N, C-alpha and C positions, 0 to 999 in steps of 0.2 A: 342872562348870562351872555356876553359876547367875547369873540375874538376880531381880528382884523378881516377875518374874511367869512365870519357865521354869527349868526344870533340863535341863542337857545331858548325856547319858551317852553314854560313849566305849567303842566295842565293837569292835577292831580297825579294818577302813576303813569301818566304818559309826558311825553319829550317832545318836543316838535323844533327840527333846525332848519333855519332859513340862511341861504346863500347870500352873502351881500353881493351887490350887482360890480363887482371890482374884477379889474384886470392887473396881474402882476406879472413879472418875470417868468413865473414859473407855473401859474395858473391863470384860467379865463373863465371866469363868471358874470361877463357882461351882457348877456342876452338871458332871458326866460328859458330860450330853448336851451343854451347849454347849462344853464342851473338845472333844469329837468333832465337832463342827461348824466350830469354829475351827480345829481340826486340819486338816479335809478344806479349808477354804478357804485355810488357808496353802500347803498342797501346791499347790492350784489357782492360787494367785496368783503365787507364785513359779515355778512350772513355767513362765512366761511368760521369764523372763530366765535361768533355772538349772535346766534339767530335767535336768541331771546330776548336779545335787545334792539335790534332792527327788524322793526316791521314791514313797511310799505312806504310808498311814495304818495302823496294825496297833493290836490290842488288847491291853491288858495283862489278863489273865486270872487267875482264881483257880481252879486245877486240883480235880480230886477229892480231890486229897490234902490240900487247905488252900495248897498254895504259890502263890506268884505267879509267873506265867510271861508272855514278849513271844510272842505270838501262841499258838496251838493249841487244842487242847479247852478247855472252861471257860467261867465266866460272865466277860465282859468287866467290868472294874472301872475302866478309866481307858483314854486312848488316847494313843499317841504317834506323833509325825513321825519317819517313818525317811530318814536322809538319809546321804549320802555324807561321811564325814569329811574334813578338810584340815588341813594344819598352821598352827598361828595364826600363825606367821610369814609365811605368804602374803597377811595380811590386810593392804590397802593401807594403813590408820593405822601397823601395823609396819613396812612399806614406807618410809612415808613420815618417821618416827620415826628409821628408820635410815640416811637420806638414800638409799636405793635407787628412789625415784620418781622415773623420769626424764620428759623429755618425749615420747618415742616410746609408753610406757604410757597417759599421760595422752590423747595424740592418740586412741589406740586406743578409749579409755574413753570419749573425747567423741563418738566415732562410734558407739559402742554406746549409749550412752545417747539419741542424736537418731534413731536407729534403733526403739530400744525406744518412744519419745516417739510417733514416727510411726505406731505399729502400735497405741498403745494406743487403748482404747475411749473415745470421747468421751462424755462424763458434761452433758447439757444442763442436769440438774436440780440440777447443784452449781455453786459457783464463783462469780464475778462480784464486785462490791463489798460485797455483803452478807455473804458468806461471809468475806471476809477482815476485816470488822468485827468478827466473831465472832472472829477471831483476836488483833486488837487488845483485843478485850473481854475474853478470856482472860488475855492477857500483863497488863492491868491488875489483875487480880484477883491474879494470882498475885506480880504486885510488891508488893501490900498486903500480902497474907497474909504475906510473907517480907521486910517491909522491914527489918527489925531485923539482915539481912546485909550491908546497904549502910552505909558511913560517912555518906554525904550524901544524904539524900532529893532535895534540891535535883537532883541528877544523875537520878533516878527519874522527877521531875515533868516535866524539859526532855524525856527522851526521849518521855515519854506525849505531851506536847503536840507536839514534832515530829513523831510517828508519826500523831496526828491531822489533823495538817497535809499528811502526805503521803497519807494515804488518802483524804482530800477531793480532793485533787489528781489522785490517779489512778484515782478511782472512774470516769471516765468510759472510759478506757481499759481498765481490768479489766472493765468490761461489755462493750465491744467484742469485747475478746479472748475473753470468755465467748461472745459470739455468733458469732465465729468459729472455734469448736469447739477453743481452745485449752487447756480445761478436760478433763482425761481422767484415767482411771484409772492415775496413776502409782505409783511407788514408795513414796512418802510419809515414808520415812526414809531417804534417800540422803545419807549421811554415808560418810568413808574406811571406818569400822570393817564397813560393810556391803557391801562390795566386797572380791573376793578373788581374785588370781591363782590361775587355775586351767585346765590343759590350754593353758598360754601365752596366755589371754586373760583379760582382767578379766570378772569375772563377778557381776553385782548378784544379792542374795540379801537376804532377812529384811525383804521389804517388809511393810507394815502389810495384817493380814487383819481386825484386830479393830474398826476404825474408819472407816467411809467417807469421814467429813468429813476425817480426816487422810491420805486418798490421792487421793480426787476434788476435784486441782486444778490450777491453771494448771500448765502443762510447765514455764515457767522458776522459780516457786514451788518446783519439786520439784530442778531443778538448782541453785536458789539455795542448798540447804542445803550442797551439796559445794563451791561456790564459796567460800562463807564459811568451810568446815569448813580448805581449805586455807590459805585467808588468814590464818585465824586462828592458824595453825601456822607463819607466818612464810614460807608458800610463794606469795607472790603471785604469783610468776612462774609457778608451774604452776597456780594460780588463774586467769589471763590466759590461758595457752595453753588450759586446758579451754573457759573461754568462748567464746574466738575459734575453737577448732575445731568447738564445736556449732554456731555462728552460720554457719559455713562452709556446715556441712550444711545447716541450716534456713532462713537468709536470715532470720531473724526481727529486725532490727534495730529496728522499733518497740517492742519488747516492752523494749529496752535503758531505757526512759523509766522502768519498774515496779522495774528492777533493784535499786537502791538500797533502795527501800522494802522489796522482796521480802528481801535479805540482812540488812535492819537485823530484821525481824521474826525471822529463825532465829538472828541472834545473841541477841536480846533472851530468846527462849524459853531457849537454853543456859543464859543468866544466870540467870534465875529456876530453872530446874532444879538448877543449882548451888547456889544459894542454899537451896532447899528442902534438899539435901545437907546442907550446914551446919547444919542444924538437927535433924538425925537424933540422937536422945538418947544414944545408945550410942556415937559418934565422941569420939575423943581431941581435945583443945583442937588439938594440930597439925593434925590431919586436918579438923575443921572450919574452921579458921584457912586452910588450903588451899582448902577450896571457897569461901570467903568472897572469897580473893584471886582464884580462878575468876570468880565470879560480877561483881566489878567489872571485872574485864577485858573481860569479853563486854558487858557494860554500856558501857563506853567503845567499844567496837567498835561497837555498836549505833548510839551516836550518832555516830560517825564517818560511819558509811556516810549518814546522812541529812544531812552536811554539804555543800553545791553546790560544785562543783569547775567552773570555766569550762570550755566545749567550745571547741576547736579542733581545726585540720587539718593534719597534718604530710605531705606525700608522699615518698617514699622512691624514687629512679628509679636505673637504671642497667640494664647490659646483664647478663645471665643468668652467674650465676656470681660477679657483684661483691660479692654480701653482703646484698641488699636486705633479703631476708625475716629472715636473722638478726637484720640491725641493726633493722627493724620489731619481730621477736618481743622482742629486749633492751631496747627502748625502751619498748614499750607498757604494762609494770606501773608505770613512772615518770610517766606521762602521764593526767592527767586523772581520773575516778572510779573507784574500786575496782570491779573489781580491774587497771582501767588500760584504755587506748585499745582502740578496735574497730580490729583489723588487716583491712584488707579487700585481699584479696590477687588478683590477675588468675587465678592458677593455679587457686586454688580455686574462684573464682566460676565459672571455665569447667568445671570439672568437675560443678558444681552445675546450671548450665544445660545441660550433656550429659547429664545423669541418671545419673551413675557416680560410682563410691566417688571419693576424694580421690587415692588411690594408683594408679588406673588409668590406663595409660598412654595417650595418645589421640594418634592418625594425625595425616597433614598435614591432612585435608578439616577439623579441628576448630581449622584456624588460619588458614581462609580469610579474606579482608578482611571478610567480612559477620560471621563469627563473632568477628572482632576487635574490630568494631564494636559488636556486641552486648555481648561482656564487658566493655570500656570503660565503656558505656553504664550496665550492669549494677551496676560498682563505683561508678560518680558517683551513680545513686540510692539505691544502699544507705548513702552517704556522707551525702547529702542526711537520708535519713529517722534516722541515727544521732545525726548532728549536732541535727537537730529534738528528738530526745528527750533531750538534753541531753548525749551522750556524746561525748569526744573520739576522733577518727579518725586513723589512721594509713593512708595508701593505697599499698601495695606493687605496684609494676608498672614495666613497663621504660620507658615513658614517653619513647619515642624520637622520637614526632613531635610536632613542636611544639604541633599543634591538641591533641593530648591533655594536654600540659602545660598549656596553656591552658583546657582544659575542667574540669580539676581545679582550677586558680586560682579559675574561676568559680564552682566549688561553695562555696568558703569565702567569698568576697565575696556570695553568694547569701544564705549565711547568717548573715553580718555576725559572722564568728568569725576570729580571727589564723589567717595560712596561714606556714607555715615548709615548705622544701622543699631536700632534699640530693641529689647526684647523686654516686653512688660510684663511684669509678674503680679499675681494676686491669690488670695488664697482660696481652695478649692469653693468654699462656702460662698465668697464673694462673687465668684465667677457665675456660679449657678443664679444666684439672686439678681446679677445685672444682665442675664439673658432671658430672666424670666420677666422682666420688669420692660423689656424692649417694645416702641410701638412705631409704626409705619417705617419698619425698618428692613433693608435688603437681606440682612442676615437671615439665616434658617435655623441657626443654633437653639438647642434644646439643653434644658439640663442634662438629658441622657447624651447629647452630644459632647458636651462640657466631662462627664464623666468616662466618655471613651478618651476624649485627646487627653486625660491626664495620665491613662495608661500609656500613652506613647514612649518610644523612648527616643530623647530629641537629638543623642548622640552628643558631638563635642559642638557646643554652642559659645562662639567666641565674641557674640553681638554684645554691647553694652546693656546690663541688666539693669532695669528701673522698677522698684516696687509702686504698682500704682494702685496700690489698695488705698490711697488716700483721695483727696479733693484731686480734681484736674488741675488746678492750680499750683498744688506741688508735685504733681507728676511734669508740669510743663517747667518749673524749677528746678527740677532735680539734676544734680551737678553734670553727671554723663550727658544728659541731653542738652544742657547750655555750653558744655565746652565743645558740643560735636557742634552746635548750630553757629556759635559766635566766633569760631575758629574758621568760619568760611565766609567769602567775600558777598555769597548769595543769601545771607541773611540780611531781610530787611526790617526795618521797624514797622512796628501797628501804626497805619496813617490813622486810625480812629481818634 
């Protein structure tokens, strides 16, 4: 297997990567000494996330008989990264194409990325608005170089103008995030093709080792590549799940203000990379045309991410097992700016406040009156931050108490955004059946919890009530829900 900078040799269960002797504007592998150094750096960098894949650096030697060999006695003439091989069908881009990438895999992936970013080394000398200006300038230069690949220069001009506006608006927050330690040694090339299912877990590999500027970046800019990659493949529902689960772990709601800018930059880079590929002299007219079409598609996507969508707040309430979280998850990709609304769930908020993983079961002490108060207050504060960032919000909670419902309504009023609320009803038997069937879920609800909730006095309930006893499709198409959504400008069609 070959790329423009490396060749991969397969040898049984092992793989060996050879770096080509090339010098490009962004990397220099032109000497054996440099290649050895970058091989060592590649192993070091990637052992953070993939120690089971990256083993060591081994020499290519010339034996006394004049032959070339991997390791052993002789003079080193080049260097290889020794890795564990894996089937190409286990790559996440292959899984996505085959329709085998599901919610559970994406949620685990989001947990893995959040943990990786939390442990990554802070890089105070990098990042901020100045660094993002360099990305913008690089994009401008590349679009100028490959302008012939695009049918309308006006679209490029529009993107560059809107990007400049977005950078100026984002600069203070970019610098604040830099000061807060959000610029770290990240992956740098975090897209589906650099993630593999290995040992039953998603593993990030092939992180950038050759250019610090590509990897010493804001953690959300790192994530934005993967979110954009999913969205560009028509998998906005998975992009939404990825982003929401990541934010469940981090609580980084203020960063949502720069996410459209980050995603637009990632799409713009994909666009001019495709345009450059279209200019390859050896390509057939058909292949060149395919690359030009891809460049145009990513250009449209980059523009779309910078198109503002009004923020709004939707509250989804109901007893455990009524289908709140599934409804919120299925609504999210259709509401607000890409990849959809921020779903703020009491279940995951409680886990973050408790300092445990999202699927860790919590005991009764974590459901005290004080912990419940803290959890709902945290949901409200995060909703305020996300709305202030211009992002739509779906609040997912039981909302059994009138004061809890009044508090979330007050969040929308204070932010001066549209508010809609629905209450899901289902039979007691169905509620118990649903909580019993759950797996890999942040909810701690049991049939006993459901029976306790059924005894609650809900008080005056003015939210639109929907029978959720049927299929999810029936719930989503219920007249009260359709009325609430389609009479708001921030309802967006399914891109899939």
